[in-house]
C-alpha positions as CSV (number, residue, x, y, z in Angstrom):
1,M,0.0,0.0,0.0
2,D,1.3,3.5,-0.9
3,A,1.0,5.6,2.3
4,R,0.5,8.8,0.3
5,T,-2.1,7.7,-2.3
6,G,-3.7,4.7,-0.6
7,R,-3.1,2.7,-3.9
8,Q,-2.0,-0.9,-3.6
9,L,1.5,-1.2,-5.0
10,H,2.5,-4.2,-7.0
11,G,5.7,-6.2,-6.6
12,E,7.4,-4.7,-9.7
13,E,6.4,-1.1,-8.6
14,R,7.8,-1.6,-5.1
15,R,11.0,-3.1,-6.5
16,F,11.8,-0.2,-8.8
17,R,10.5,2.7,-6.6
18,E,13.5,4.7,-6.3
19,L,13.4,8.6,-6.1
20,T,10.6,9.4,-3.7
21,L,9.6,12.5,-1.7
22,R,9.8,10.7,1.6
23,G,13.3,9.4,0.7
24,L,14.5,12.9,-0.1
25,V,13.1,14.1,3.2
26,L,14.6,11.3,5.3
27,G,17.9,11.7,3.4
28,A,17.9,15.4,4.3
29,A,17.3,14.6,8.0
30,I,19.9,11.9,8.2
31,T,22.3,14.4,6.4
32,I,21.9,16.9,9.2
33,V,22.5,14.2,11.8
34,F,25.7,12.9,10.3
35,M,27.0,16.3,9.2
36,A,26.7,17.5,12.8
37,A,28.6,14.6,14.0
38,N,31.2,14.9,11.3
39,V,31.9,18.6,11.8
40,Y,32.3,18.1,15.5
41,M,34.6,15.1,15.1
42,G,36.6,16.8,12.4
43,L,37.2,19.9,14.5
44,K,38.1,17.7,17.5
45,T,40.3,15.2,15.9
46,G,41.0,16.2,12.3
47,M,39.3,13.0,11.0
48,T,35.8,12.4,9.6
49,F,34.0,9.2,9.0
50,S,32.0,7.7,6.1
51,S,28.2,7.9,6.8
52,S,27.2,5.5,3.9
53,I,26.7,2.4,5.8
54,P,25.1,3.8,9.0
55,A,22.8,6.0,6.8
56,A,21.8,2.9,4.9
57,M,20.9,1.0,8.1
58,L,19.0,4.0,9.5
59,S,17.1,4.4,6.2
60,M,16.1,0.7,6.1
61,G,14.8,0.9,9.7
62,L,13.0,4.1,9.4
63,L,11.5,3.6,6.0
64,R,9.9,0.3,7.1
65,L,7.9,2.3,9.7
66,F,6.1,4.0,6.7
67,G,5.2,0.8,4.9
68,E,6.8,-0.9,1.9
69,T,10.2,0.2,0.8
70,S,12.8,-1.0,-1.7
71,I,16.5,-1.4,-1.9
72,L,16.6,1.3,-4.6
73,E,14.9,3.8,-2.3
74,N,17.2,3.0,0.6
75,N,20.2,3.4,-1.8
76,I,18.9,7.0,-2.8
77,V,18.7,7.9,0.9
78,Q,22.3,6.7,1.7
79,T,23.6,8.4,-1.3
80,Q,22.2,11.8,-0.4
81,A,23.3,11.4,3.3
82,S,26.9,10.3,2.4
83,A,27.3,13.2,0.0
84,A,26.6,15.7,2.6
85,G,28.7,13.9,5.2
86,T,31.6,14.1,2.8
87,L,31.1,17.8,2.4
88,C,32.3,18.2,5.9
89,N,35.9,17.8,4.7
90,V,35.9,21.5,4.1
91,I,36.7,21.9,7.8
92,L,40.1,20.5,7.2
93,V,41.1,23.9,5.7
94,L,38.3,26.5,6.1
95,P,38.7,27.2,9.8
96,G,42.2,28.6,9.1
97,L,40.5,31.8,7.9
98,V,39.3,32.2,11.5
99,L,42.7,31.2,13.0
100,I,44.4,34.0,11.0
101,G,41.8,36.5,11.9
102,H,40.6,37.1,8.4
103,W,37.1,36.0,9.5
104,Q,35.7,36.6,12.9
105,G,33.3,33.7,12.5
106,F,31.7,31.7,9.7
107,P,29.7,34.0,7.4
108,F,26.7,32.1,6.1
109,W,26.9,33.0,2.4
110,Q,30.6,32.6,2.0
111,T,30.9,29.4,3.9
112,G,27.9,27.9,2.1
113,G,29.2,29.3,-1.2
114,V,32.5,27.4,-0.9
115,C,30.7,24.1,-0.1
116,L,28.0,24.6,-2.8
117,V,30.4,25.5,-5.6
118,G,33.0,23.0,-4.6
119,G,30.5,20.3,-4.1
120,L,28.6,20.7,-7.3
121,L,31.8,20.8,-9.3
122,G,32.8,17.6,-7.5
123,V,29.5,16.0,-8.7
124,A,30.1,17.2,-12.1
125,F,33.6,16.0,-12.3
126,S,32.7,12.5,-11.0
127,I,29.9,11.9,-13.6
128,P,32.1,11.5,-16.7
129,L,34.4,9.2,-14.7
130,R,31.6,6.8,-13.7
131,R,31.6,4.6,-16.8
132,A,35.4,4.2,-16.9
133,L,36.1,3.8,-13.2
134,V,33.0,2.1,-11.9
135,A,31.7,0.1,-14.8
136,E,34.8,-0.9,-16.8
137,A,38.1,-0.5,-14.7
138,G,37.5,-3.5,-12.5
139,L,38.4,-1.5,-9.4
140,P,37.3,-3.2,-6.0
141,F,35.6,-0.1,-4.5
142,P,35.6,-1.8,-1.0
143,E,33.4,0.7,0.9
144,G,30.9,0.9,-2.1
145,V,30.7,-3.0,-2.1
146,A,30.3,-3.0,1.7
147,A,27.4,-0.6,1.6
148,A,25.7,-2.6,-1.2
149,E,26.0,-5.8,0.9
150,V,24.3,-4.0,3.9
151,L,21.5,-2.9,1.5
152,K,21.1,-6.3,0.1
153,A,21.1,-7.9,3.5
154,G,18.4,-5.5,4.7
155,A,16.3,-6.1,1.5
156,G,16.6,-9.8,1.9
157,T,15.2,-9.8,5.5
158,E,11.4,-9.7,4.6
159,D,10.3,-9.2,8.3
160,G,12.7,-6.3,8.8
161,D,14.5,-8.0,11.8
162,G,17.9,-7.3,10.4
163,S,17.1,-3.6,9.9
164,R,15.5,-3.3,13.3
165,H,18.4,-5.0,15.0
166,G,20.9,-2.7,13.1
167,L,19.0,0.4,14.1
168,R,18.9,-0.8,17.7
169,D,22.6,-1.5,17.9
170,L,23.4,1.9,16.5
171,L,21.1,3.6,19.0
172,R,22.5,1.6,22.0
173,A,26.1,2.4,21.1
174,G,25.2,6.0,20.5
175,G,23.5,6.2,23.9
176,A,26.5,4.7,25.7
177,A,28.9,7.0,24.0
178,A,26.6,10.0,24.7
179,L,26.4,9.1,28.4
180,I,30.2,9.0,28.7
181,A,30.6,12.3,26.8
182,V,28.2,14.0,29.2
183,A,30.1,12.7,32.2
184,T,33.4,13.8,30.6
185,S,32.7,17.0,28.6
186,G,29.5,18.0,30.3
187,L,29.6,17.2,34.1
188,R,33.4,16.5,34.1
189,V,33.0,13.8,36.7
190,L,35.1,11.5,34.4
191,G,38.6,12.4,33.1
192,E,38.9,12.7,29.3
193,G,42.4,11.0,29.1
194,L,45.7,10.3,30.8
195,H,49.1,11.8,30.1
196,T,52.5,11.5,31.6
197,T,56.0,12.9,30.7
198,L,59.3,11.1,31.0
199,Q,62.7,12.6,30.9
200,A,66.0,11.0,30.1
201,G,68.7,13.7,30.5
202,G,67.4,16.6,28.2
203,A,65.2,14.3,26.1
204,V,61.5,14.5,26.9
205,F,59.1,11.6,26.1
206,R,55.3,12.0,26.3
207,L,52.8,9.1,26.7
208,G,49.0,9.4,26.9
209,T,45.7,8.3,25.6
210,G,42.1,9.6,25.5
211,F,38.9,7.9,26.8
212,S,36.7,8.7,23.7
213,L,34.5,6.0,22.4
214,A,34.1,7.9,19.2
215,L,37.7,7.7,18.5
216,V,37.7,4.0,19.2
217,G,34.8,3.8,16.6
218,V,37.1,5.6,14.1
219,G,39.8,3.1,14.6
220,Y,37.5,0.2,14.3
221,L,36.2,1.6,11.0
222,V,39.6,2.4,9.4
223,G,41.2,-1.0,10.4
224,I,44.5,-2.3,11.7
225,G,46.5,-1.3,8.6
226,A,45.7,2.4,8.9
227,C,46.1,2.2,12.7
228,L,49.6,0.7,12.5
229,A,50.6,3.5,10.1
230,L,49.2,6.0,12.7
231,L,51.2,4.4,15.5
232,T,54.3,4.5,13.3
233,G,53.7,8.3,13.1
234,V,53.4,8.4,16.9
235,I,56.8,6.6,17.3
236,I,58.4,8.9,14.8
237,A,57.0,12.0,16.5
238,W,57.0,11.2,20.2
239,G,59.6,8.5,20.4
240,G,62.1,10.1,18.0
241,A,61.7,13.7,16.9
242,V,60.4,15.3,20.1
243,P,63.1,13.7,22.4
244,V,65.9,14.5,20.0
245,L,64.8,18.1,19.6
246,T,64.2,18.7,23.3
247,A,67.6,17.1,24.0
248,L,69.2,19.6,21.6
249,G,67.7,22.5,23.6
250,Q,64.3,23.2,21.9
251,G,61.8,24.3,24.5
252,E,64.5,25.0,27.1
253,G,63.3,26.7,30.2
254,M,59.8,25.4,30.0
255,D,58.0,22.7,31.9
256,P,58.9,19.3,30.4
257,G,55.3,18.5,29.3
258,A,54.8,22.0,27.9
259,A,58.1,21.8,26.2
260,A,57.2,18.6,24.5
261,E,53.9,20.0,23.3
262,A,55.5,23.1,22.0
263,V,58.3,21.3,20.0
264,W,55.6,19.0,18.5
265,S,53.3,21.8,17.6
266,G,55.9,24.2,16.2
267,R,58.2,21.9,14.5
268,V,57.5,18.1,14.4
269,R,54.1,18.4,12.9
270,L,55.7,19.8,9.8
271,I,57.5,16.5,9.4
272,G,54.1,15.0,9.0
273,A,53.1,17.7,6.5
274,G,56.2,16.7,4.3
275,I,55.2,13.1,4.4
276,I,51.7,13.9,3.4
277,A,52.7,16.3,0.6
278,V,55.0,13.5,-1.0
279,G,52.3,10.8,-0.6
280,G,49.7,13.1,-2.2
281,A,52.0,14.0,-5.1
282,W,52.9,10.3,-5.6
283,T,49.3,9.3,-5.7
284,V,48.4,11.9,-8.3
285,A,51.5,11.1,-10.5
286,T,50.7,7.4,-10.5
287,L,47.1,8.0,-11.6
288,A,47.7,10.2,-14.6
289,R,47.3,7.4,-17.1
290,P,44.1,6.0,-15.5
291,I,42.6,9.5,-15.4
292,L,43.2,10.3,-19.0
293,A,41.8,6.8,-19.9
294,S,38.6,7.6,-18.0
295,I,38.1,10.9,-19.7
296,R,38.6,9.3,-23.2
297,V,36.0,6.5,-22.3
298,A,33.5,9.1,-21.1
299,L,33.9,11.3,-24.2
300,T,33.7,8.2,-26.6
301,S,30.5,7.1,-24.7
302,A,28.9,10.5,-25.0
303,R,29.6,10.6,-28.8
304,G,28.2,7.2,-29.3
305,S,24.9,7.9,-27.6
306,H,23.2,10.4,-29.8
307,G,19.7,9.0,-29.2
308,G,19.8,10.3,-25.6
309,L,19.1,8.6,-22.2
310,R,16.1,6.6,-23.5
311,D,18.3,4.5,-25.9
312,L,20.4,3.2,-23.0
313,P,19.3,0.6,-20.4
314,R,18.1,2.3,-17.2
315,Q,21.2,1.1,-15.3
316,E,23.5,3.0,-17.8
317,R,21.7,6.4,-17.9
318,D,23.9,9.2,-16.6
319,I,23.1,12.9,-16.7
320,P,24.1,13.8,-20.2
321,I,27.8,14.8,-20.5
322,T,26.7,18.0,-22.4
323,W,24.6,19.1,-19.4
324,V,27.4,18.3,-17.1
325,G,30.0,20.3,-19.1
326,G,27.6,23.2,-19.4
327,A,26.9,23.2,-15.7
328,A,30.7,23.1,-14.9
329,V,31.3,26.1,-17.0
330,I,28.3,28.0,-15.5
331,L,29.6,27.1,-12.0
332,M,32.8,29.0,-12.8
333,L,30.9,32.3,-12.5
334,P,29.8,31.9,-8.9
335,M,33.3,30.6,-8.0
336,A,34.8,33.8,-9.6
337,L,32.3,35.9,-7.6
338,L,33.2,34.1,-4.4
339,L,36.9,34.8,-5.0
340,G,36.3,38.3,-6.1
341,Q,34.2,39.1,-3.0
342,F,37.0,37.7,-0.8
343,S,39.7,39.8,-2.6
344,A,37.7,43.0,-2.8
345,G,39.4,44.4,0.3
346,A,42.9,43.9,-1.1
347,E,44.5,46.9,-2.9
348,L,45.2,45.1,-6.1
349,G,44.3,47.7,-8.7
350,A,44.6,46.4,-12.2
351,L,45.7,43.0,-11.0
352,Y,42.3,42.4,-9.4
353,P,40.5,40.9,-12.5
354,V,43.7,39.1,-13.5
355,L,43.9,37.4,-10.0
356,I,40.3,36.3,-10.2
357,V,40.6,34.8,-13.6
358,V,43.8,33.0,-12.8
359,A,42.6,31.7,-9.3
360,T,39.2,30.5,-10.8
361,L,41.0,28.6,-13.7
362,F,43.5,27.1,-11.2
363,A,40.8,26.0,-8.8
364,A,38.8,24.4,-11.5
365,G,41.7,22.7,-13.4
366,F,43.7,21.6,-10.4
367,G,40.4,20.6,-8.7
368,F,39.5,18.3,-11.6
369,L,42.9,16.6,-11.5
370,M,42.5,16.1,-7.7
371,A,38.9,14.9,-8.0
372,A,39.9,12.4,-10.6
373,A,42.8,11.1,-8.5
374,C,40.7,10.8,-5.4
375,G,38.0,9.1,-7.3
376,Y,40.4,6.5,-8.7
377,L,42.0,5.9,-5.3
378,A,38.5,5.4,-3.8
379,G,38.0,2.6,-6.2
380,L,41.4,1.1,-5.5
381,L,41.6,1.3,-1.7
382,G,38.4,3.0,-0.5
383,S,37.3,6.5,0.4
384,S,39.1,6.4,3.8
385,S,42.6,6.0,2.2
386,S,42.2,8.8,-0.3
387,P,44.8,11.7,0.1
388,I,42.4,14.4,1.0
389,S,44.8,15.9,3.6
390,G,47.6,15.7,1.1
391,I,45.5,17.5,-1.5
392,G,44.9,20.3,0.9
393,I,48.5,20.7,1.9
394,L,49.6,20.5,-1.7
395,T,47.2,23.2,-2.8
396,T,47.9,25.4,0.2
397,M,51.7,25.2,-0.5
398,L,51.3,25.8,-4.3
399,V,49.0,28.9,-3.9
400,A,51.1,30.3,-1.0
401,L,54.3,29.9,-3.2
402,L,52.8,31.1,-6.5
403,L,50.5,33.9,-5.5
404,P,53.2,36.4,-4.3
405,L,54.8,35.9,-7.8
406,L,51.6,37.1,-9.4
407,I,50.7,40.1,-7.2
408,G,53.9,41.0,-5.5
409,R,53.5,43.4,-2.7
410,S,50.5,45.1,-4.3
411,A,47.9,43.9,-1.8
412,G,48.5,46.6,0.7
413,P,49.5,46.6,4.3
414,E,47.4,43.4,5.0
415,G,49.0,41.8,1.9
416,D,50.5,38.8,3.8
417,R,47.2,37.9,5.6
418,F,45.4,38.3,2.3
419,V,47.7,35.8,0.5
420,I,47.4,33.3,3.4
421,G,43.7,33.7,3.4
422,L,43.2,33.2,-0.3
423,A,45.5,30.2,-0.3
424,L,43.2,28.7,2.3
425,L,40.1,29.5,0.5
426,V,41.2,28.1,-2.8
427,A,42.4,25.0,-1.0
428,S,39.0,24.7,0.7
429,V,37.2,24.7,-2.7
430,I,39.5,22.2,-4.1
431,V,39.4,19.8,-1.1
432,T,35.5,20.0,-1.3
433,M,35.6,19.1,-5.0
434,A,37.9,16.1,-4.5
435,S,36.1,14.9,-1.4
436,I,32.7,14.9,-3.1
437,A,34.1,13.1,-6.3
438,N,35.8,10.6,-4.0
439,D,32.6,9.7,-2.2
440,N,30.3,10.0,-5.2
441,L,32.1,7.2,-7.3
442,Q,31.9,4.9,-4.2
443,D,28.1,5.6,-4.0
444,L,27.8,5.0,-7.7
445,K,29.5,1.6,-7.3
446,T,27.0,0.8,-4.7
447,G,24.3,1.8,-7.0
448,Q,25.6,-0.4,-9.8
449,L,25.6,-3.4,-7.5
450,V,22.0,-2.9,-6.4
451,D,20.8,-2.2,-10.0
452,A,20.1,1.5,-9.4
453,T,19.7,4.2,-12.0
454,P,22.9,6.4,-12.2
455,W,21.2,9.7,-13.2
456,R,18.8,9.5,-10.2
457,Q,21.7,9.0,-8.0
458,E,23.6,11.8,-9.5
459,A,20.6,14.2,-9.1
460,V,20.2,13.2,-5.4
461,L,23.9,13.9,-4.9
462,V,23.2,17.4,-6.0
463,A,20.4,17.6,-3.4
464,G,22.7,16.3,-0.8
465,V,25.3,19.0,-1.6
466,G,22.6,21.6,-1.4
467,V,21.3,20.5,2.0
468,G,24.8,20.2,3.3
469,S,25.8,23.7,2.1
470,L,22.9,25.2,4.0
471,V,23.7,23.4,7.2
472,I,27.5,23.5,7.5
473,G,27.9,27.3,8.0
474,P,25.5,27.5,11.0
475,L,27.1,24.3,12.5
476,L,30.6,25.7,12.3
477,A,29.4,29.0,13.8
478,L,27.6,27.2,16.6
479,L,30.7,25.1,17.6
480,Y,33.1,28.0,17.2
481,N,31.0,30.4,19.4
482,A,30.5,27.6,22.1
483,Y,34.1,26.2,22.3
484,G,36.4,28.4,20.1
485,F,39.5,27.0,18.4
486,V,42.9,26.6,20.0
487,G,44.6,30.0,19.5
488,A,41.3,31.7,18.4
489,L,38.6,32.2,21.0
490,P,35.6,34.3,20.1
491,R,35.2,35.8,23.6
492,D,37.3,36.7,26.5
493,G,37.0,34.6,29.6
494,M,36.3,31.3,27.7
495,D,37.9,28.0,28.9
496,A,40.8,27.5,26.6
497,S,41.0,23.9,27.7
498,M,37.7,23.1,26.0
499,A,38.7,24.8,22.7
500,L,38.5,22.6,19.6
501,P,42.1,22.0,18.1
502,A,40.9,22.0,14.4
503,P,44.3,20.2,13.9
504,Q,44.3,19.9,10.1
505,A,43.2,23.5,9.6
506,A,45.8,24.6,12.1
507,L,48.6,22.8,10.3
508,M,47.6,24.2,6.8
509,T,47.5,27.7,8.3
510,Q,50.9,27.1,9.8
511,I,52.3,26.0,6.4
512,A,50.8,28.9,4.5
513,S,51.9,31.5,7.2
514,G,55.4,30.0,7.3
515,I,55.8,30.2,3.4
516,V,54.4,33.8,3.1
517,H,56.4,35.1,6.1
518,G,59.6,33.2,5.2
519,E,59.5,31.5,8.6
520,L,58.6,28.0,7.7
521,P,61.2,25.5,9.2
522,W,62.0,23.9,5.8
523,N,64.4,21.5,7.4
524,M,61.5,19.8,9.1
525,V,59.4,19.8,6.0
526,L,62.3,18.4,3.9
527,T,62.9,15.8,6.5
528,G,59.3,14.8,6.3
529,M,59.6,14.6,2.5
530,G,62.6,12.3,2.7
531,L,60.7,10.0,5.1
532,G,57.7,10.3,2.8
533,A,59.7,9.0,-0.2
534,A,60.9,6.1,1.9
535,L,57.4,5.3,3.2
536,V,55.9,5.5,-0.3
537,A,58.3,2.9,-1.4
538,V,57.4,0.6,1.5
539,E,53.7,1.2,0.7
540,A,54.1,0.3,-2.9
541,R,56.0,-3.0,-2.0
542,L,53.4,-4.0,0.6
543,R,50.5,-3.2,-1.8
544,R,51.8,-5.7,-4.3
545,S,51.4,-8.4,-1.6
546,G,47.9,-7.3,-0.8
547,R,48.8,-5.5,2.5
548,V,47.8,-1.9,3.5
549,F,50.2,0.6,5.0
550,P,49.3,4.1,3.7
551,A,52.3,6.5,3.9
552,L,49.8,9.4,4.1
553,T,48.5,8.0,7.3
554,V,51.9,8.0,8.9
555,G,52.0,11.7,8.3
556,I,48.6,12.0,9.9
557,G,49.8,10.1,13.0
558,I,52.6,12.7,13.4
559,Y,50.5,15.8,13.2
560,L,47.4,14.7,15.1
561,P,47.5,15.0,18.9
562,L,49.0,12.1,20.7
563,N,45.9,11.2,22.8
564,V,43.8,11.2,19.6
565,V,46.1,8.9,17.7
566,V,46.5,6.4,20.5
567,T,42.7,6.1,21.1
568,I,42.0,5.6,17.4
569,A,44.7,2.9,17.4
570,I,42.9,1.1,20.2
571,G,39.9,0.8,17.9
572,G,42.0,-0.7,15.2
573,V,43.5,-3.2,17.6
574,I,40.0,-4.2,18.7
575,A,39.0,-4.8,15.1
576,W,42.1,-7.0,14.5
577,L,41.8,-9.0,17.7
578,S,38.1,-9.6,17.3
579,E,38.5,-10.9,13.8
580,R,41.3,-13.2,14.9
581,S,39.3,-14.5,17.9
582,F,36.2,-15.1,15.8
583,R,38.0,-16.9,13.0
584,K,39.7,-19.2,15.6
585,R,36.4,-20.2,17.1
586,F,34.4,-20.4,14.0
587,E,35.5,-22.5,10.9
588,G,33.8,-24.2,8.0
589,E,31.6,-23.3,5.2
590,G,29.4,-20.7,7.0
591,A,32.3,-18.9,8.7
592,E,32.8,-16.2,6.3
593,P,29.1,-15.1,6.0
594,A,28.9,-15.2,9.7
595,Y,32.0,-13.0,10.1
596,E,30.6,-10.5,7.6
597,A,27.5,-10.3,9.8
598,V,29.5,-9.7,12.8
599,R,31.7,-7.1,11.0
600,R,28.5,-5.2,9.9
601,R,27.3,-5.1,13.5
602,G,30.7,-3.8,14.6
603,I,30.5,-1.1,11.9
604,L,27.1,0.0,13.2
605,L,28.2,0.0,16.8
606,A,31.4,2.0,15.9
607,S,29.1,4.5,13.9
608,G,26.8,4.7,17.0
609,F,29.8,5.7,19.1
610,L,30.7,8.5,16.6
611,V,27.1,9.8,16.4
612,G,26.4,9.7,20.1
613,E,29.5,11.5,21.3
614,S,29.4,14.0,18.5
615,F,25.8,14.9,19.2
616,V,26.5,15.6,22.9
617,G,29.2,18.0,21.7
618,V,26.7,19.7,19.4
619,L,24.0,19.8,22.0
620,L,26.5,21.3,24.6
621,A,27.4,23.9,22.1
622,A,23.8,24.7,21.4
623,A,23.1,25.1,25.1
624,D,26.2,27.3,25.4
625,T,24.9,29.5,22.6
626,V,21.4,29.8,24.1
627,T,22.5,30.5,27.6
628,G,25.5,32.6,26.8
629,R,27.7,30.6,29.1
630,S,29.5,27.3,29.1
631,A,27.2,24.3,29.3
632,S,29.8,22.2,31.0
633,L,29.6,22.0,34.8
634,T,32.8,21.5,36.7
635,I,31.5,19.3,39.5
636,A,34.9,17.8,40.2
637,G,37.6,20.3,41.0
638,P,41.3,20.3,40.3
639,E,42.0,18.5,43.6
640,L,39.9,15.5,42.4
641,S,41.6,15.3,38.9
642,T,43.4,12.1,39.8
643,V,40.1,10.5,41.0
644,T,38.3,11.6,37.8
645,E,41.1,10.3,35.6
646,A,41.0,6.9,37.4
647,A,37.3,6.8,37.1
648,G,37.4,7.7,33.5
649,L,40.0,5.0,32.8
650,A,37.8,2.4,34.5
651,V,34.6,3.3,32.6
652,F,36.6,3.4,29.3
653,L,38.1,-0.1,29.9
654,I,34.7,-1.5,30.8
655,A,33.1,0.0,27.7
656,I,35.8,-1.2,25.3
657,G,35.8,-4.6,26.9
658,I,32.0,-4.9,26.3
659,F,32.6,-3.7,22.7
660,Y,35.3,-6.3,22.0
661,R,33.1,-9.1,23.4
662,V,30.1,-8.1,21.2
663,V,32.2,-7.8,18.0
664,S,33.9,-11.1,18.7
665,R,31.0,-13.4,19.2
666,S,28.8,-15.2,16.7
667,P,25.8,-13.4,15.2
668,R,22.3,-13.8,16.5
């Protein structure tokens, strides 16, 4: 029965019902939920998570409440939600404009404009690549395949038990993470982590971990390979570089713990930036041939289909390439307006129109190359392994190096800050393009596997970008006004210990500022580049044997805070140990499907951790904005800090112990 018209739906109609009003509304609602979670986690940890699978599970559970549904309708919902979740990667760069003081907050139209223009161009760039990369290249697209399997499992459960169990698991995990987050960030009766500092002569070593279930969830989702790479970065940074530099006198006269943090923040993180830059450049260089082949196939296909969409099978109908090309050209105008409005305050004179044209063409051209590279890598290794951070760093470095050559000293007394700001703005647009193309091709692979209609998915991707662009500016403003960023608090008297670190944006700001002011410690960057070249060689060798050790992730392990990386690694270790434990106890013909069921449950629990904790952060921020004061209550004073840390550790160990037990046992 159709809930809207009261008309009885036949089997074929139910099967092929795809693009529906209720699906679009539900997709928009899930978009807002996961966008809030991703923005908060990105500003807190520098990492975001893929929302495709949890969105698919939520969709299956919720749509069943409104009557009959189909796998195609669920696929449309997860496509829309995942597109907007990916849009959050703009926070890897854009907060830098606040950190340098160019923005005093997040203006709605400019923030939304960056996301809308970059996101729509990302959609446009991914469409001509679909046939070559998704249909014909034979790439595995691991996350797209996983999402398709979740959709098929839900569709194959006629009574809806699988979907209901999945929704229940996600909500339970979210509730547990939310309660712990309230106790730590809200009431502060539990500690948020443990740190200790060790000295050997002048060398300072720092150890520590956090108690965040959300970060454990991140580690479970990215897996042991990426977590080992992160821990390699920790060893390089905190077991090598920081002790050596402090032994050589860096941070002299400071408290040992403060000295270690200062050396890491000011110098060692740039080693990570060098590794990421090399990893990103290597990725793009190795993908030049597949990118060109993809473009040729798309153009050949367009020339061979003069009869239009109706002459093709439903499963092969894209938005026509001529429409896509026209839209991409038209989108150059709002991009130019966005860059022009940003540059209006600089004293550029006759160079003003030249700068806008050059910056617009650079953003579109370089953005297409990065989008194609990320899309190919999404098919090869998955969206989580794509070099988004490397692309942001490469773009920031290129613009910061080249822009002064174009405008010289003609930007007036605020010229340096303008150059830094424009570099960050252009990098934000390009990161958004690459992120959306990266995720869209994964979603289109999911659609191919469930027999979806490509043009409908592509249309709903546009809708997802539109919803996300409207939401992300207010979310950023809400979190900034409630917590502030490290080094940039919106009001006097705020608790600096609660400020969000925005680590990736801070790193890119540091790089751009160092280049423009001539103060960048190039010896650290070059050291990182040398390490990056060696790690890329190791990665290439291991990839040939089917193992994963992404060089880019080593760089991320160096520049993310210690407590963040160690907590994420705990989640990866749990994923590895639980798989080993399960496979030892269950063997035989049905072991693999059983493990896949357990793995899907683990993904939902991990996603629930992320959503629950992130939403507490957003709600606390909202309460702070409404009341005009901090929503956190300091029930436990400084004299009880040891007690709260011990209590936090105990609760954390119990929680991860339960999580390990659940993801190690046989399915229901």
